[in-house]
N, C-alpha and C positions, 0 to 999 in steps of 0.2 A: 183549947177552943176547937171545935169541930163542927162543920156544916156539911150537909149532904143534900143534893138535889137530884131527884130521880126524874128521868124523861125516857119513858119506854123501858128498854132493857139496859140502857147505858146509864151508869152512875158516875157522877162527877164528884170527887171526894177532895176535900181540902182539910188537912190536919196540920197541927202545929209541928214544925220541924220536918215536914215532908213536902215533896214537890207535888204540883198539880198534875194529875195524870188520869187516863181512862182506866177503868178496871178491866183487866184482861179476862176474857171469857175462855180461859184454858184450864185444863186439869193439871194441877201440880201433883207431884208425887209419882210421876212416871218412872223416876229412877235417877241415879247419878252415875256419871262416867268419869273415869280418870284420864285426863289428857296429858300425854307425855310431851315435854318441851326439851330444848337443847340443854346441854351441860348438866344432865341429870335432874333437871327441874320438872315438876309436875303440877297439875291443877285439877281440882274436882269441878265438874260442870254438871248442873242440874238440867236434865232433859225433860222438857214439857211437851205435852201432846195437846194440840189445838183441835178444838171441836169444829167439825165441818157442818155447816148448816144445810140441812136437806129441805129443799123447797118442794112442797106438794101442791096439788090443785087447791086443797082446802086452805093450806097455809098462804098460798098466793092470793086467794080471795080474801082471806082474813087480813093479810097484809095490805091488800088494796083498800079494804074497808077501813082498816086502821089509818092508812095514809089519807084516805078521803076524809076520815074523821079529823085527822090532823090538819088537812089542807082544805077545809070546808069552804074557805073563801074563794077557791078557784071555780071558774065556770066550766061547763062541759066542753066548750070550744077550746079553752086554754088547756084543759086536760088532754083533749085529742091531739092538739098541736104539740104538747110536750111528749106524748107517746110516740108521735111520728118522729120527732127529733131524736128521741132515744133510739128508735129503731134504725134511723139513718146512721147515727153514730156507731151503733153496734155493727152495722154492715160495713161501714168504713173501716172500723177496727179489724173486722174479720178479713177484709181485702188487704189491709196493710200487713196483717200477720202472714197471710199467704205469700204476699210479695217478698217479705223479709225471709220467709222460709225458702222460697225459690232462689233468692239472691244468695243466701247462705249455702244452699246446695250447689249452685253454679260455682261459687268461689271455692268450695271444698273440692269439686271435681277438677277445677283448674289447678289448685294447689297440689292435688294428688298427681295430676299429669306432669306438672313441673318437677315434682320430687322424683317421679319415675324417670324422667329424662335426665335429671342430674345424676341419679343413681346409675343409670346405664352408662352415662359419659364417664363417671368416676370409675366404674368397673372396667371400662375399656382402657382408660389411662393406666389403671393398676396392672391390667394384663400386659399392656405394652411394656411397662417398666419391668415387670417380672421376667418377661421374655428377654429383654435386653440384658438384665442382670445375669440370667442363665447363660446367655451367649458369652458375656465377658468372663464368667466363671469357667466355662468350658475352655475358652481360649487360654486363660491363665493356667488351667490344669494341664493343657497340652504343653505349654511352655515349661511348666515345672517338671513334667515327666520326661522331657526330651534329653537333658544331659544325664548320661549313665554314671558319670563319676561323681554325682552329688553325694555328700557325706550322709552317713546313716543317721546322724543326729537330726538331719533336716527332713527325714522321711516321716510322713504322717499317714494316718489311716486313710484309705481310699474314700471318695465321697459316698460310695454305695455301701460302705461298711456300717455296722450297727453301732451308732455313736450314742453313748449314754452320758448325759450332761447332768451333773448334780447341781443343786442350788448353791451358788457361791455365797460367800460371806458378804455382808454389806461392806461398801467401800470404806466406811468410817473405821471398820475394824482392821483394815489392812494397814500395816505400819509403813511409814514413808521409806524407811531403809529397804524394806522388802520390795516396795514398788520400784525403787531405784535399781535393785539388783535384777528384777525381772524385766526392766526396760532394755531393749536392744541397744548396744553401744557401737556396733560396726555393721558392715554389709553382711557379714556371716550371720550375725544375730538377727538382722533385719529380714532374712530370707523367709522365716516361717510365716510372715504376713501373707505371702502368696498362698500357702496351704490354708491359712485361715479363711481366705476368700473362697477356696474350694469347699471347705467345710461349711462355711456360711451358706453357700448355694445349696448344698445338700440339705441343711436344716430348713432352709426356706421351702424346699420341695416338700419336706415332711409337714411343715406348718400348713402349707396349702392343702395337702391331702387331709389333715385333721380338720381344717376349716370346711372342706367339702363334706366330710362325714357329719359334722355338726349341723350343717345346713340341711342335709338330707334327713337327719333325725328330727330337726325342728319342723320340717315340712310334714312329717308323718304325725306329729303331735297335734292335738286339737288346739284351736286358737285360745290363748290365755293371756292375761295381762302380764307384761314383763315385770319380774321382781326387781326390787332395788339392787339385788346382788349382781344381776346381769347387766346393769346399766353401764354404758360405755364410759361414763365419767369415772366410775369406780374401778373399771378394769384398766384404765390408762396407766395406773401406777403398779400394775402387776409385773412380775419378773418374767421375761420371755427368754427364749433361747438366744435371740439376737442381742438382748441386753446382757445376757450372761457372757456372750462372746466379747461384747464391747466392754472389756474390763477397765480400760483407761482411756483418758481423753486423747492420748497420743495414738492409741491403737484402734480407736473406733472407726468403722467404715463410714464413708460419706452417704448422707441420706439421698433419697431419690430427688427430693426438691433441690438439694444443693447441687447435685449433678446436672439437673435440668437447668438451673441458673447458670452454671458454668458453661454449659453447652450454648445457651443463648448468648452469653457474653462473648464467647469465642466467635459465634456467627456475626454478632454486631461489630466486633473489631475487624473481622474479615471484610464485611461490607464497607466499613469506614475506610479501610485501606484501599479498596478498589474504587471508591467514589471519586469522580473527576473533580479536580480543583477548579475554582472559579477563575475565569480569565478576565483580566483587566485590559481594556482595549483603548486605542486612541480613536475617539469618536469625532468624525468630521460633521460639523453643524453649520448650515447656511444661516442667513439672516432670519429666515422663518422656516419652521419645520413642524410637522404634525407629531402628536404624541406617539402614535403608532410607529411612525418612521424612526423616531428617536429610540424607542424601545427595541426596534429591529436592529438598529446600528449598534446598540449596546449589548445585544443578545440577552435582553432582560424581558420579563413578562410585562405585558401592558398594564395590568392592574397594579403591579409594583411601582411602576413609574407614576401612575395616577395617584397612588398613596403618598409618594414622596412629594408630589405637587400639592396635595391637600395639606401636608404638614407645613408648607410655607405659605398657605393661604390662597393657592390658585385652584379654583374649583373648575376642572375641565374633564372631558372624557377623551378616549383614545383617538377620536376623529377631529378634535380641535387643534388649532395651530397656536404655537407659542413662539416667542421671540428668542433670539440667541442668548440674551442675558438670563432668562428663566431656565433655558435648557442647560446653561453652564452650571447653575446651582444644583440641578438634579444630577448631572453627570458627575460633578465633584462629590456629591453626597454618596453616590453609589460606587465610588472608588475608581472611576475611569478618568482618563485625561481627555481634554477637549481641544480641538483645533478649529478655529473659526475660518470660514472661507467667505469671500464676497459672493454676491448673487450671480455675478457674471462667471464665476468659477465653475458653474454647473456645466459649461461647455468645454472646460479644460479636458484635453485628451479625447475630444469627440472625433476629431480627424486623426487617423492612425499615423504612425511614423512612415518615413519614406521607405519604399521597397528596396531590397537589396538586388544588385544586378543579377545574381545567380537565380533569383526567384522569378525573374521576368520571362514571359513567353510572348510570342507574336500574337497580335489581335487584329481583327478586321478594321479597315479605315472607316471613319465617319465623314460622310460627304454631304455638303449642303449645296443645293442647286439654286442659283439665283439668276435674275435677268428680268427683262421687261415682260410684262404680262402678254404682250402681243407677239413675242418672239418664239413661241412654242415651248415654253418651259413646262407647262402642264402636259403637253403631248409627249415631250421627251421623258417625263417621269412615268407616264403610262407605258411608253415603249420599253423603258428599263424594267418595269415590273413584269412585262410580258416575257422578258428574257430569263426570268427566274425558272430554272429547270425543276425546282422543288414544287412550285405552285402548279406548273403544268399548263395553265391556261390563264388568259387575262380575265380580270374581274374577280379573281379569287382572293383579293386582298381587301382587308378591312380599311375602308377609305378614311375613316376619321381618326385612325391611330396617330397620324402625324409623323411616324417613323417606321421604317420597314427594312428588312434585310434581304438582299439578293444573293443567291448562290450561283456562281459561275459554273460552266460545264467542267472546268478543271478542278472544281472543289473550293475555289477561293470565295470568300464572302465579303460583301460590301454593304455597309449600313448607310442608308440615305435618310436625310432629314427633310421633311416637307415643310418649308418655312415660307409661306406666301406673305409677301410684303415685308420680309426680313424681320418680322416682329419678334419671333422667338430667338433668332440669332442675336439681335441687338439686346434683348432682355438678358440673355445669358452672358453676353459680354459685359453688360452693366453690372452684373453680380459676380464677375470674376470667374465664371464657369466656362473655361475654354475647352469645349467638348468637340468642336469641329476641327477636323484635320485638313480637309481639302475643300475648296470652293470651286464648283463648276459654274462658269459664267456662260450663259446661253445668249448668243447674239444672232439675230436673223440676218441671213446673207443678203436679202433683198431690201432691208430697211436701214441697217447701219447702227451706229451708236446712238442710243436714246438716253434721256435723263436718268431713268432708273438703272440703266446699265452703268452709267458713271457712278451712281450711288453704290451699286453693288461692288464696284472696284474699290471705292473708298472704304466701304465696310470691311472688305477682305484685307485691305492694307492696314486698317486700324487694328484688326484682330491679329495680324501677323501670321496669316495662313497662306499657303501657296495657292495659285490660281491655275485652273485648266479651262481654256477657252473652247467652247463647243459652238462652232459656226453651223447653225441650223438652217433648214429649208434650202439645201443645195440642189434639191430636185426642181426648183422653179427656174424658168428660162431667164429671168433677170437677176439671178443670184451672182454675186461678185465677192468671193471670199477674200481676194487680195485687197479689195477696198476696205474690208473690215480690219484686216491686219494693219494696214496703213493708218486707219483711223484710231486704232488702239495706241499707236505711238504717241499721240497727243496726250494720253493719260498715263504715260510711262509704263505701258504694258507692251513688252517686246517679246514676240513669239520666237520659237526656235528657228523657223525658216528665215528670220531676219537677223539672226545672230543673238537672240536673247535666250532666256532660261524658262520661258513660259510655254507649256505644252498646248497645242491647238489641234483639234480634230474636226474635220468636216463631216457632219452627220445630217440625216434626214429622219425626223421622228415619224413622219407620216409614212414614208416608204421603208422605214427601219433599215437605213443604210449606215454602215460603219458604227453601229452600236457596240459591236464587239471591240472595235479599236478604242472607243471611248472608255470602256471598262478596262481594257489592257493599260491604257494611259493612267487610269486611276490606280490600278495595282502597281504599276511601275513607280508612280509617285509615292505610294505607301511604302514600297521597299526602300526608296531613298530616305524617307523619314524614319525608317526603322521603328515602327509603332509597336510598343510592347506594354504589357500590363501583368500584374500578379493576380492570378485567379484564386490562390490559396490564402484568402483572408476574408474579413467581413466585407460585405457588399457596400459599395458607394456608387452614387450616380447623380444624375441631374434630371429634374422634372421637365419634360418637353411640353406637355399640356395636361390639363386635368378637366374633368367634367363630372357631373352628378347624374348617374343613371338611376332610373326608377327601380329597376330590378336588382341591380348590383351595388347601388350606393355610390360612394365616392370612388372614381376610377382615375388613376394617375398614370400617364404614359411616361415611363422612366427609361433613360438611357444609362446603362451600367457602365461606369468609367473604369473601375478596378474592383477586384474581388469577385465574389460569387454571391448572388442574391438567391435565397432559397425560400420555399414555402414554410411559414412558421416563424421567420425572422421578425424580431421587433425592430421598428424603424422610427425615425423622426425626420420629418420633411418640413422645413420652415417652421410654422407655428402649429403644425399638425403632427400627430403620432398615431401609431397603430401596429397591428401585426399582419403580416402578409398572409391573406387567406387563399389567394390564387394568383398565378402568373399566367397571362395569356399573351401569345405572340401575335404578330401582325396577320397571321392566317386564321386566328381563332382557336388555335390548339392550346390546351393546358400544359404547362411546363412545371417541373419540379424545381428547377434551378435555371439561372441565367448568368452567363459569364460576361466578361468585359466586352464592350461595344455591342451589346445585344439590347435592342429596344423591346420592352415588354409593357403590358398593361398590368398594373398592380392594384389588387382589390384588398380592402381592409383598412384604409385610412379613416381617421375620425372626421376629416373634412377634406375639402378640395384645396391642395396646395397651389401656390402661384407658380406659373411657368418660369423656369430658371432657378427655383429653389433647390437647395441641396437635398439629397436623399441618402441618409446614413443609417446603417444598422448598428444598434446598441445592444448591450448585454441583457438588459432587463426592462420590463414595462415601467417599473418605478422611475428609472432614470429617463426614459423616453417621455413620460408624462411630466417630469420635473423640467426637462429642457423645453418642451412645448409650452408649458405654463409660463416659464420665464420669457420666452419669445412673445407670447401673447400679451404679457404685461408690458413688454417693451413697445409693442405696436400700439397698445392702448395709450401709453404715456406719450408716444410720438403724435398720435392723433389728437390727444387732449392738449398738447402743448401748442402755443401760438405758432402759426405758419411762418416759417422763415424761408425767404426766397434765396435758396442756396445758389441758384444759378443766375442771380441778378448782378448787374454791374456794380451795385454798392458792395455786395459781399465779395465780389472779385477784387474790387479796389481795396477793401479791407485786408484781404490776403496779400495783396501786393505791398501795402504799407507795412505789414508785419513780416514781409520777406518770406512768406510761406511758399509762394510760387513765383516763377520768373516768366511765365507765359500766360497770355490771355486767350483761351480757346473760344472761338465763335463759330456759329453756323449761319451761313449766308444763303438766303433764298430770294431770287429776283424774278421779275416778269419775263425778261428776255436774257439770252445768253450774254449779250454785250454789256448789259447793266451789271450782271453778276461779275464779269471779268473786271469791269471798271471799279466796282466796290472792293473786290479782292486786292487789286493793285494799289488802290489808295490806302488800304489798311496796312499792307506790307511796307509801304513807304514810311509809316510811323515807327517802325522798329528802331530800337536803340541798343546799346550794349547791355543795358540793365533789364529792359522789358521788351517784349515782342508780342505781336498778334499772331496766333496760330489758327489758321483757317482749317477747321475739320471737314467742312463740307461747303461747297459752293455750287448750288443747284438752281434749276429753273422750274417754275411752277408753284402751285400752292403748297402750303406747309402740311405735311402728312404726319401720321403717327410715328413713322420710323424716324423722321427728323426730330420729333420731340424726345423719343427714347434715346437717340444718339446724343442730343444735347444734355439730357439728364445723366447719361452714363459718363460723359466727359465733364460735367459741371460747367456748362457753357450756356450763354444766352443765344437766342435766335434773332438775327437781324433780318426783318421782313421788308424788302424794298418793293413797294407797289403790289404786294401779294398778301393774302390773308390765310388764316388756318381754317381747316374744315371744322365742323362741329365736334367730331370725335377728338380731333387733335387739340382743339382748344380745351375741351374737358380734361383730357389727359395732361395737358400742360398745367392746368390749375391744380390737379391732384398731385403731380410730381414736383410742383414748385418751380417750373421752368418759365422764365420770362420771355415773352414774345414781344419784341419792340418793333412796331410798324413805322416805316419811313416812306416819304414821297419825294424828298429832296436829298441828294447824296451828301450835300454839305452838312446837313443836320446829323447824318449818321457819322460822318468823319469827326465832326466836332464832339459828339458824345464819346466816341472811342478815345479821342485825344484827351478829353477831360478825365475819363476813367484811368487812362495810363498816367496822367500827371497828378492824379489825386485831387483835382480841383474841379468838381462838378458844378456847373451853373444850374440855376433852376430850370427844370425841364417840364415839358408839356405831357400831361398824363391823359390818356383816353379811358373812358369807362363805357363799355358796351351797354346800351340801354335796351335794345331790342332788335329783332331780326324779322323782316317781313318778306314774304315770297310773292312775286308778281304772277298773277293768274291771267289777267287781261289788260290791254292798254286801250284807253278811251281818249277821244279828243275833248279838250277842256279849254275852250276859247282859242287863244293863239298857240297854246302849248298842248301837252299831252298829260293825262293823269293815269297813274298806274293803279289798277284794281288789285289790291293785295289782301292777304290774310296774315295776320301777325302770328308767327310760330313760336316766338320766344321773347320774353320780357315785355316791353311796352314801347310804343312809338310816340314820340313827343314832337309837337309842332315847332318848338324853339330849339331843337337840337340840330346837329349836323348829321349828314348821311353820306354813305359811299355805296355805289352800285357795283356789285360783283357779278361777273359773267364768267363761268367756268373757273371760279376762284381767282380771277384776275380783276383788279380794280379798273373800271372803265370811267368812273366819275367820282369826284369827292367834292361835296359842297354842302349848302344849307338846305333844309327842308322848307319848301314853299308853304304848303298847307296840308292839313290832315282833315279829311271829311268823313263823316259817318252818315250814310245815305246822302242827304242834301245839306246837312248841317255841318258847319265847321266846328271841330272840337280841338281841344288842346292835347288830349292823350287817348290812345287806344291800347287796350291790354291784349295779352295773348289769347288766341282762339277767336278773335273778332275780325270781321272783314272791314276794310276801309279803303279810301282813295287817297293817294299820296302824290303831290306835285313837288318837283325839285327845281330850285332856282338855276336858270341858265343851262338846263339839260332836258332834252326831249327825246333822246335816243334810248328810251326804255323799251325792253322787249319782254315778252312772256317767258318765264323761266328764270329771269334775273332775281337776285337777292339784294334787298336793300338793308344795309346795316346802319342802324341809328346809334349814334354815340354822342357823348358829351366831352368837352375838352376843358381841362382845368390845369392850372399851374401849381406845381407842388415842389416845395424846396427839398433838395436832397440833403441828407445828413450823413456824416462820416461814421 
């Protein structure tokens, strides 16, 4: 069965037993070719020649006509669209072909460049190896030719002799016995290997020369396709001189690659032996620590520590803080040992050890000048500054420093502390900073002993420092120094002229009389005290005062107590830390260092420390920040905690019940001296064998800030008899937790102290200050008088009680009669508002008085 369908020039044929195919338009009979295959096989292949169609204009037209005839159903528009599509396809194909050609050309150039670079590198390596082998061969040849008594059997031809090497037999043809007889068996037979190396080097030179000749001949020949006979794969099995010399496995030379590997292995072993071993440390970890600080203490990399934390499921970075339990897991995993410390241990070792006697040297004395403000204390200080031979003139001293140093004509130095109102002195004593060595008590010869003079004596006695009495204003006609000496006897201050041990000097600050004697007395007292310090250690000091300067930042006036403070030292002061950027003395000069007893202004603190804070130099900024952060946390916790009245009678009674203390310290302030003596005598009569009342201060006048600071330093309450505290003193007392107990009847005061001592406190009356009004004018109001006031604090209520204060002394205590706003009577007037106040049974109100409005309530005491 056979069917044939013709369509144009292509015939589709289908015959029985044959496949369906297109008839090829090729010419057979072009010839046969014998194709050689592997293993001696062959195959005859018929070569056909395909006809190439030549398209001419007539053929193209005929084809188009024929195509049109075949596709007569297409419109002219469709034909034009198809022609355009074919043209675009042809252009795209042409562009793609060009792009592929360019890409192939670029790749070929890159491949050629890469091969050239590899060939150059390979040639350089081969040249280096050949040079090294030549050097080794020359060295071996010199060693072999050195001994003259070498046996003749070991002599070989010289490397430059003409060596002819015949092609050896294959190794398979060599008998094992013969190989054993040719193998060296001792040192004498092993000697020829040295000569073999020499001969090998010579043969390598000849091979290199032959290789160069071949390359030169190949360069002169025209370029031709390499024949299979010169293929490197076929020449690998050729017998070379090197292979001829390497007769046995035991006698073959090491290849270049093997020698290179051995050299690298030797270098690696040398590097491994010199590498430092990992050190395992004892890591000190507080309750909380940052990841960076933990890595630093372990001497590990930060990202390694972070990786270990991620393994245990803690996703942190190097700046995050972790607790001690998490840190312990990481430290143990990395092979270190951990030692936990409490949070308070960050201050361990902060204060250095005690100085040895052989390290101590003399230092200038630190003197504090005290006395009544009207007795010429300020004038005496100015006069002492003027005697400074270094400054040269008065007024060259920085006034706000608060501490300065005077140089005597003989070279001695004295450091003076300017402590107005004894504030800094009391604050430093409250914090245990005993920096004052001598107290100069200034007493006016024409005035006598005043209340603040007595306070200064009591402060000096409580601090345990010696006194020097400076009797000032002796140039006045009514001056009586002997009267002052006799008056001091009442306060247990006995001067030398009366048989005591207290130095006294008669001076005049205005006329500058006997100032040199005062300074000599200070130097003499310092010699008796034998004041010494060790300057060869880290600086330590006490902050006298601090302030915030716009141009310089935080400035702290520091008195160096021991050691030497230098620029660049890292320090911590209270809850602040920093680095010393500059040191300025009291004259404004920049210093590089400051020794003991030297007052300086320190720049570089992170904040303003509190007067009386310690000033300590530490070894690193990290520890300074750690200590400062700990102290800041302590302050925040103390402020957030409920306020405890540490100096209240209840707390003192609790201490007595627990037998923690045996004395009850109190501060007494009264309106007159007789009342103060009466109260003090009555309290002393309550003393027993187990408990006693210790009167720290018995003074006259209103309660000042120094009284509050003295009570806070000694943990004592203030007993106010017919006196009240100033606004600043009351605010300071509330801040420090010092209780001020007001009394108007002495029996109530004695009963309260007796109840505190016996531990049985009856319900007491508590006062709450509601508001304070200041009297501006006084007006007539019917039969009495009305005070025109302005409320300055709190609120004034009509149903409360009020007391009238005149110069901080209570002149009346009673009920408020009425409170009027304009002409209307009101129940309450708030701060900042004007009002009129009348008092029951009291009309002696004067302009300038202060009316204190308070409420009274009974409150039960608890143990």
